[in-house]
C-alpha positions in Angstrom: 0.0 0.0 0.0 2.8 2.4 0.9 4.5 1.5 -2.4 1.3 2.4 -4.3 1.0 5.7 -2.5 4.6 6.6 -3.3 4.0 5.7 -7.0 0.9 7.9 -7.1 2.8 10.8 -5.5 5.7 10.3 -7.9 3.3 10.4 -10.9 1.6 13.5 -9.6 5.0 15.2 -9.0 6.1 14.3 -12.5 2.9 15.6 -14.0 3.2 18.8 -12.0 6.8 19.3 -13.1 5.8 18.5 -16.7 2.9 21.0 -16.7 5.2 23.7 -15.1 7.8 23.1 -17.8 5.1 23.5 -20.5 3.8 26.7 -18.9 7.3 28.1 -18.7 8.0 27.2 -22.3 4.7 28.8 -23.4 5.5 32.0 -21.4 8.9 32.2 -22.9 7.4 31.7 -26.4 4.9 34.5 -25.7 7.7 36.8 -24.5 9.8 36.1 -27.6 6.7 36.8 -29.8 6.1 40.1 -28.1 9.7 41.1 -28.4 9.8 40.2 -32.1 6.5 42.2 -32.7 7.8 45.3 -30.9 11.2 45.0 -32.6 9.5 44.8 -36.0 7.4 47.9 -35.3 10.3 49.9 -34.0 12.2 49.2 -37.2 9.2 49.6 -39.5 10.7 52.8 -41.1 14.2 51.5 -41.5 16.0 48.4 -42.6 19.6 47.5 -43.5 19.4 50.9 -45.3 16.7 53.4 -46.2 16.1 56.8 -47.8 12.9 58.7 -47.0 11.4 62.1 -47.9 9.1 63.4 -45.3 7.1 66.6 -44.6 6.7 67.9 -41.0 3.9 70.3 -40.1 4.1 72.0 -36.7 0.9 73.5 -35.2 1.0 75.4 -31.9 0.0 78.7 -30.3 2.5 80.5 -32.6 0.7 79.3 -35.7 1.6 76.7 -38.3 4.8 76.0 -40.3 6.0 73.3 -42.6 9.5 71.6 -42.8 10.6 69.2 -45.5 13.3 66.7 -44.6 15.3 63.8 -46.1 16.3 60.9 -43.9 19.1 58.4 -44.6 19.8 55.3 -42.5 22.5 52.6 -42.8 22.4 50.1 -39.9 22.5 52.3 -36.8 23.7 55.3 -38.7 21.1 58.0 -39.3 21.2 61.4 -41.1 18.3 63.8 -41.0 18.7 67.0 -43.2 16.2 69.8 -43.7 15.6 70.7 -47.4 13.0 73.5 -46.9 12.1 76.2 -46.0 15.1 78.0 -47.4 16.1 79.7 -44.1 16.4 76.3 -42.4 17.7 74.2 -45.3 20.9 72.3 -44.5 20.2 72.0 -40.8 21.1 68.4 -40.0 21.4 65.7 -37.3 23.9 62.9 -37.6 23.9 59.8 -35.4 26.8 57.5 -35.6 27.1 54.8 -32.9 26.2 56.5 -29.6 27.3 60.0 -30.9 24.8 62.6 -32.1 25.9 65.7 -34.0 23.9 68.8 -34.8 24.9 71.0 -37.8 23.7 74.6 -37.9 24.3 76.1 -41.3 23.6 79.7 -40.2 26.6 79.7 -38.0 28.4 77.0 -39.9 28.8 75.1 -36.6 28.7 71.4 -35.8 27.8 70.6 -32.2 27.9 67.3 -30.4 24.7 66.7 -28.5 25.0 65.1 -25.0 22.6 62.3 -24.2 20.6 64.6 -21.9 19.7 66.8 -24.9 18.4 64.0 -27.0 15.0 64.4 -25.5 14.9 68.1 -26.6 12.3 69.2 -29.2 13.4 69.1 -32.8 12.9 72.5 -34.5 10.1 73.4 -32.1 8.1 70.3 -32.9 6.5 67.8 -30.6 9.0 65.2 -31.8 12.4 64.9 -30.0 15.8 64.4 -31.5 15.7 60.9 -29.9 12.5 60.2 -31.9 14.2 61.2 -35.2 17.4 59.3 -34.8 16.0 56.4 -32.8 18.6 56.6 -30.0 16.2 54.7 -27.7 15.8 51.0 -28.5 12.5 49.7 -27.2 13.4 46.0 -26.9 16.8 46.8 -25.3 15.6 49.5 -22.8 12.1 48.2 -21.9 10.5 45.1 -20.5 7.4 44.1 -22.5 4.0 42.7 -21.3 0.6 42.4 -22.8 -1.7 45.1 -21.6 -4.9 44.5 -23.7 -6.2 42.2 -26.4 -9.5 43.0 -28.1 -11.1 45.7 -30.2 -10.6 49.5 -30.2 -12.9 51.4 -32.4 -14.0 48.1 -34.0 -10.5 47.1 -34.9 -8.8 44.1 -33.3 -5.6 45.1 -31.7 -2.9 44.0 -29.2 -1.6 46.5 -26.7 1.7 46.1 -25.0 3.1 47.9 -21.9 6.7 48.7 -22.1 8.3 49.5 -18.7 12.0 50.7 -18.3 14.6 48.1 -17.3 16.4 49.1 -14.1 19.6 50.2 -15.9 17.9 51.9 -18.9 18.7 55.6 -19.4 15.2 56.6 -20.5 12.8 59.3 -19.4 9.4 57.6 -19.8 7.8 55.8 -16.9 6.1 53.5 -19.4 5.0 53.3 -23.0 1.9 51.7 -24.3 2.1 50.5 -27.9 -1.1 49.5 -29.8 -0.7 47.2 -32.8 -3.3 46.1 -35.4 -3.8 42.3 -35.2 -4.5 41.9 -38.9 -1.2 43.1 -40.2 1.0 44.0 -37.1 1.2 47.7 -38.0 1.1 50.3 -35.2 -2.0 52.4 -34.6 -1.3 54.3 -31.4 1.5 54.9 -28.9 1.2 56.6 -25.5 4.1 58.0 -23.5 3.7 58.3 -19.8 5.7 59.9 -16.9 6.7 58.1 -13.7 3.4 58.9 -12.1 1.5 57.2 -14.9 0.2 60.4 -16.5 0.0 60.6 -20.2 2.5 63.1 -21.5 2.0 62.7 -25.3 0.4 60.4 -27.8 1.4 59.3 -31.3 -1.3 58.3 -33.8 -0.6 56.3 -37.0 -2.8 56.4 -40.1 -3.0 56.4 -43.9 -1.4 53.0 -44.4 0.2 52.5 -47.8 2.6 50.1 -49.5 6.0 51.9 -49.8 9.3 50.3 -50.6 7.8 46.9 -50.6 6.2 47.0 -47.1 3.0 48.4 -45.6 3.6 51.4 -43.4 1.5 54.2 -41.8 2.5 57.3 -43.9 0.9 59.8 -41.5 2.1 60.2 -37.9 0.6 62.7 -35.5 2.2 63.6 -32.2 0.1 65.4 -29.7 1.2 66.7 -26.3 -1.3 66.1 -23.5 -0.7 69.5 -21.8 -1.1 71.8 -24.9 -4.6 71.8 -26.3 -4.7 72.1 -30.1 -0.9 71.6 -30.5 0.3 68.8 -32.7 3.1 67.8 -35.1 2.4 65.8 -38.2 4.9 63.8 -40.2 3.9 62.6 -43.6 6.1 60.1 -45.6 6.1 61.2 -49.2 8.5 58.5 -50.4 10.6 55.8 -48.8 13.0 53.2 -50.2 14.4 50.3 -48.3 17.7 48.3 -48.7 19.1 50.7 -51.2 22.8 51.3 -51.8 24.1 54.2 -49.6 27.7 55.3 -49.3 29.3 55.3 -45.9 30.5 58.8 -46.8 26.9 60.0 -46.5 27.3 59.8 -42.7 30.7 61.4 -42.6 31.1 64.2 -40.0 33.2 66.4 -42.3 30.5 66.1 -45.0 27.8 67.2 -42.6 28.3 70.8 -43.6 
């Protein structure tokens, strides 16, 4: 009788361990899937290389103004250069490795930007320098968990909560990323402070096939504390995996 009880306990323990292993494997697979999805979204507008032409429209209490830019990327190297209006043309940001440089054509000066300034506004817009050169890496700097699965506005979406890792040098208390289930493209992104208050929100729309992939061509950033203020970025053209010379990202050629 004792032997039978021991056998039953052994079987129960084995089944418990087996089920725990399956649960751990399933959880690990879910984590990997979330990381892959977020990584794909964070690199949606870049690839091994890319060239994009974009228009930025800034709306605030001072009125409205338009800026046209060209953006080159090659791996982790990124160059953003203003092409119009004329009085701002030539202004550029260059990111190479962990270094970010800002070129000001009016004074013919090139300034190295410290990491603390990467969160500063770009040209008075609601986008930061960090947003443009992608200095922050979502899957490197944040832990990812599922926040919501269901429908928003009649559209099936997944929402992920991104919380900073302990050693991450980031300013956001959390980020919520909403992704459309049907084609895994982003629809909304919320940026929150350490108290959980929404600071700004980014809305994606006007999905088009460009450069062989489906992307949202209209991005609107709205600050939570400035009623009526917003900055819109519209992708007019983008090409992926195109030949780009390393010299494009040369510091001497930034001028």
